[in-house]
N, C-alpha and C positions, 0 to 999 in steps of 0.2 A: 857254602854249607858243607859240613863234614858228611862223610858217608853214613855215620851212625845217626846223625840228626835227620838226614834225608830218608833213611829207612824208617825211622820212627814216624816221620811225617806221612810217608806213603801208607804205613800201617794204620795210622789214624784215619786217613781218607778211605781206606778199605772198610774199616769198621763203621764209619759214617755212612758209606754206601749201603752196607748191610742194614743199618737202622732205617734207611729211607725206603727199603723194599716194602711193597704193599703188604698190609697185615690187617687182621680184624681189629677194629678200634671202636671206642665209644667216647661220648662226651660226658664229662662230669663237672660238677661245680665244687671246687675245693672250699676249705674253711675260710678262705680269704674272699670268697665270692667270685673267683676267677673261673672262667670256662676253660677246661683243659681236655685235650684228647689223649686218652691213655689206651694201652692195649686191652683188649677184651678180657684176656687172662693175664694176670700179673704174677710173675714167679720170682723175680729178683728185685729187691728194693735197696737203694742206697740212701741212708739218712745223713744229712749234712752236719748233724750234731748228735751227741750221745742221747739226749732225751728222745729225739725222733727215732734213732736206731733201736733204742730199748723198747719203744712202743711196738715197732715191727716185730721184735723178738718175742714179746709177750703174746702177740697174736699168732705168729707162726715162725718158729725158730729157723725153719728151712728157707725163709724168704730173705734173710739178711745177706746182702751181697758183699759187704766189706765192713771193716772196722774203722772207727774214728781214731783210735789209738791202740797200742799193743795191750793185750790183756795182762792184768797182774795176777799174782798167785791165787788170791781168793776168788777172782772171777773165773779162772781156769777150773777151779774146784767145783763151782756150782753152776757153770754154764755148759751147754751142750758141747761135747768135744769137737764137733764140726766147726765151732767158732774159732778154735785155735788154728785152723787151716786157712782161714780167710785172709785176704790181703788187707794191709793197713792202708786205707785211702786217705785218711785225715778228714778234714772238714773245716767249716767256718764256725768256730766257737772259741771262747776264751780270747786272749789277746794275741793277735798276730798269727793266728792259725789259718791255714788254707789247705785245700785238698790237692792231691797229686792227680792231675788231670790225665796223665798218661796211664796211670793205674786204673783210673775210672773208665777210660776207653777200653782197656783190656777186659775189665769186669763186665761191661755192657749191661747195666741194670735196666729193667723195664721202665722204671720211674725213679725220680729223685724226690725224696720227702724232705721238705724244708720246714723247720720250726719257725713259724711266723711270729717272732717276738717283737712286740711294739718298740721296746727299748733298744732293739738291735737292728733297726731299719737300714742303717748304713752297712752293716755286716751282710744282711740279706741281699742288699743291692749288689754288693761285690760278688757274692756267690752267683747271683743270677747273671751278671755280666760275664763271669768266667765260664759258666756252663751253657749259656745260650747257644754258642756256635756248635755245641756237641749235638744239639737236636734231641736231647732226652727230655721227655715230659717232666715238668717240675710241679709238684703238688704241695700246697701249703696246708699245714695243720696248726691249730691254735691250742697251745698248752701253756699259756702264760701263768695260769694259776691252777692249783690242784682241782678247783671246781670245774675246770674245763675238761677234765679227763673223761667223764661219762660220755659227753658229746664226741670227743675225739675217738674214743673206742668205737662208738657207733658209726662214725664216719669211715674209719678204717675197715670196719667189718663189711660195709657196703662196697668199699673200694676194692678190697681183696676177695670179695665173695666168701667171707668167713663170718657170716652174721651170727651164728650160734655161739661161736667162740668169743667174739667181741662182746656179745650181749652179756655173757657170764662175767667178763672182766668189768664191763660197764656197770653192772648191777652191784658188784663188790664195791666199786668206787662210789656209787651213789649211797650205799649203806654206810660206808666209812664216813662220808661227809655228813650224812644225817645223824649218825651217832655223835660226831663231834659237835654238831649244832645243838643237839640235845644237852650235851655237857655244858656248852656255853650258856644255854638258857637256864640251866639249873644253878649256876653260880652267881650269886649277887655281886655287883660291882665291887663292893667293899671287901669281898673275900677272894678276889682274883689273885692268883699267885704271880709274883714278879719273877721274871726269867732273864738271865744273861746268857747269851750264846757266845762262848769263849772260843775264838779261832786262833790258830797259830800255836807254836810251841810255847809261847809265853802267855797265851790266853788274853792278850791285849789287843786283839782285833775282833770286830763284831759287825753286825748288820743293823741298819736302821729298821724301825718298826714297820715301815712300809715295804721293805725289801722282799722279793720273791724268795730270797735265800733263807729267810727266817719266817715264812708265812705259816708254818705249822704252829708257832706259838700263839698267835691270835685265833687261828682256826679252832683250837681246842680250849679257848677261853683264858689263855695266859696273857700276861702283860709284859711285852718286851721293854726292858728298862731304858734302852737306848732310843730315845725319841728324836728323830732327825729326818732330813730330806737327803736322799742319796745324791752324792756329787759325781758319781760315775756308775756305769751299768755293772761293774765287776764287784762292787762291795768291798768287804774287808776294811772297814773304817778303823783307823788306829785310835786307841784310847791310852790314857795314862792309868797307872795303878790307883792314883788318887781318885780318878773319876769312877773307877769300878767300886772303890770303897764307899764313895758317896752314894752310888746306886744301891749298894747293899742288897743284892737280889736274894730272894728266898730259894731259888733254884738256879743251878748252873748246868748247862748242857755243853758238851764238847766232843770232838772226835779225834783230836791229835794226841797220840799216845805220850809224847814228850811232855804234854801239859800235866800229866799225872806226877811227873818228877817235880815240876814247878810247884804244884800244890804241896808236895811232901817236904820241899826244902825252903820255900819262901814263906816266912812267918806272916807276912802281910795278908796272904790269902786266908789265914786262919781267923781273921777278924770279921770275915764276911758271913752273914747268917746262913747261907747255903752250905758253906763248909762246916761251920759249927754244928749244924743240924744233920749233917750227912745226906744232903740232898744235891749231890753232884753226880751227874749221870753221863756216862760215855755213850755216845750215839752209835748204834750198830751200823756197819757199813759194808756188809757182805750180801750178795756179790757187788751191789752198788750202795752208796750212801742212803740211809733211810730218811735223811733230813735235808740234804743239800748237796750241791756240787758233785755230780750233776743233779738237777732237780728232776728225778725220774719217777716212774710209777711206784718205786719202792717207798715213796713218801706216804702212800696210802696205808701201808703197814706202820710207817713211822708216825703217822697221825694217831693211830691207836696206842702206840708205845708212849707217845708224848702225853696224851690225855690221861692214860693210866698213871703215869709218874707224877703228873701235876695234881690230879684229883682221884686218887685210888678209891675213895669212898663213893664218889659220883660215877665212876667208871671202873667197876671191879672185874675187868676182863681177865681171862686166863691167857696171858701173853704167850706161853709156851704152845698151847693148842692153837692159838691164832696164827702163830708163826708157821707151824706145821701146815695148817690149812692154806695160808698164803703162798708158801713156797710150792706146794703141790699144784695150786691153781695157776699161778702166774709163771712159774719156772719149770714146772713138771719135775720137781725134785722132792723126793720123799725123805723126810727128816725123822729120826727117832727123837725121843724126848731129850736125851743128852746133847744131841747135835743142835737142837733148837735152843737149849739153854746156853750153849757156847756162843751162838750167834747173838743172843739177847744180852749176855753179860760178858763182853770181850775182856 
């Protein structure tokens, strides 16, 4: 064993000894039904994936103990400057990602928050096996679907003793889901808008109609043209141009800037109804994607954005004002009208 490795091992043992010191604790039941002993007062939380980390941030920006990945430029602009100083711990999300356990030991969070995603049981199991020796309480939350968010906010409010804050966020989530349900109910089946979610620079990747990555489409009454069963948990199903032409969607949504160039240069896209009728919309993605990847609380605003674009008559919301309201509530960011418009129409 080298001197550097030995020193690191000793440091880890010291940190573990500190964690094992007696402290005030309480028993809670997490969203997986597991009994977990957690500190009576929780001050620092590490989320094993971006959706979990962002949930913590929405409730209390000061509780985030570390990042899952480095912040990009837009995130730095709209997130608390404190976030830029946090260590990048990594996490268990995406393909082949893991956390840096040495950095996690140095950070010493009070709890680890795990997104208990049913389709990623193997990933969750790996995370648990890796972190179990560290002795950090692991708390599971369920946010598989956007409809889980009201309950998840309520649960975290109790866990963090931030009930009032979490209640405000949960009520917003409930109202957004109720509004979307009202739009769905108001649209006859024959009038539902067909939607293609164009992913990648060429726009020829997409998601199955059952995928969490595209759940905003059915939630607000749209019809995802790609009907299929997912063959993996990561999505991004490859299509041919001929298949998209056969689908002939009424609306296309996308977030990859290079896809704009493809629309302008590839004449085949001009034969699709959505392009001919000017119903191609770029998904806002600041500070996090409003639609997908990662599937965060930003989708609550994305749901309103989507419903308004699909059915402007049935849902004539002022998206500029709504964006200002959302950013103030969830991110503590004040936007003027011009800034809100830049976010909405990138």
